[in-house]
C-alpha positions as CSV (number, residue, x, y, z in Angstrom):
1,M,-0.2,-0.3,-0.3
2,A,1.3,3.7,-0.7
3,N,2.5,5.8,2.3
4,I,2.2,8.9,-0.6
5,K,-0.8,10.9,0.0
6,S,-1.1,11.8,-3.6
7,Q,-0.6,8.2,-4.3
8,K,-3.5,7.1,-2.5
9,K,-5.6,9.7,-4.0
10,R,-4.0,8.2,-7.6
11,N,-5.1,4.8,-6.5
12,R,-8.3,5.8,-5.5
13,Q,-9.0,7.6,-9.3
14,N,-7.5,4.8,-10.8
15,Q,-10.2,2.3,-9.3
16,V,-13.1,4.7,-10.5
17,R,-11.8,4.8,-13.8
18,R,-11.1,1.6,-14.2
19,Q,-14.8,0.3,-13.2
20,R,-16.0,3.3,-15.7
21,N,-14.1,1.9,-18.4
22,K,-15.0,-1.6,-17.7
23,T,-18.7,-0.8,-18.4
24,I,-17.9,0.9,-21.5
25,T,-16.1,-1.6,-22.7
26,S,-18.4,-4.8,-21.4
27,D,-21.1,-2.7,-23.5
28,L,-19.3,-2.5,-26.5
29,K,-18.1,-6.1,-26.6
30,T,-21.6,-7.3,-26.0
31,S,-22.8,-4.8,-28.9
32,I,-20.4,-6.4,-31.6
33,R,-21.5,-10.0,-30.5
34,R,-25.1,-9.0,-31.4
35,V,-24.1,-7.8,-34.6
36,R,-21.9,-10.9,-35.5
37,E,-24.6,-13.3,-34.2
38,A,-27.7,-11.5,-36.0
39,A,-25.2,-11.7,-39.2
40,A,-24.3,-15.4,-38.7
41,A,-28.4,-16.2,-38.4
42,G,-29.2,-14.3,-41.5
43,E,-31.2,-11.4,-39.7
44,P,-31.5,-7.4,-40.6
45,T,-27.9,-6.0,-39.1
46,D,-28.5,-2.2,-40.0
47,E,-29.8,-1.0,-36.5
48,L,-27.5,-3.2,-34.4
49,M,-24.6,-1.9,-36.8
50,R,-25.7,1.5,-35.9
51,A,-25.8,1.0,-32.3
52,A,-22.4,-0.7,-32.2
53,Q,-20.8,1.8,-34.3
54,K,-22.5,4.4,-31.8
55,K,-20.6,2.7,-28.9
56,I,-17.3,2.5,-30.5
57,D,-17.6,6.3,-31.2
58,T,-18.8,6.9,-27.5
59,A,-15.6,4.6,-26.3
60,A,-13.0,6.5,-28.6
61,A,-14.7,9.8,-27.4
62,K,-14.3,8.8,-23.6
63,G,-10.5,7.7,-24.0
64,V,-11.7,4.3,-23.5
65,L,-10.4,3.4,-27.4
66,H,-7.9,5.2,-29.3
67,P,-9.2,6.5,-32.1
68,S,-7.3,4.5,-34.8
69,T,-8.5,1.5,-33.0
70,A,-12.2,2.4,-32.6
71,A,-11.7,3.2,-36.7
72,R,-10.1,-0.2,-37.0
73,K,-12.9,-2.0,-35.2
74,K,-15.7,-0.1,-37.3
75,S,-14.1,-0.9,-40.6
76,R,-13.7,-4.9,-39.5
77,L,-17.0,-4.9,-38.4
78,A,-18.7,-3.5,-41.7
79,S,-16.3,-5.6,-43.7
80,S,-17.7,-8.8,-42.1
81,L,-21.0,-7.9,-42.8
82,N,-20.3,-7.1,-46.8
83,S,-18.4,-10.1,-47.3
84,N,-21.1,-12.6,-45.8
């Protein structure tokens, strides 16, 4: 455990941020999984794809994902849907 007051505060902040990032990341993964499952089942994916892209953009805006990572995820998801 840290002895320095500023490090104790930093540890508390990191815990709060880790929890926030975890919920955003989990929600993002679930959204992407739903798109892929719908595509595999042959169901329409337009609405799910829009929702997934919005969640990817939100994660990038909040700093959970790097902007390049967000762009790559959107691109790969779209190309996987177009190839089916």
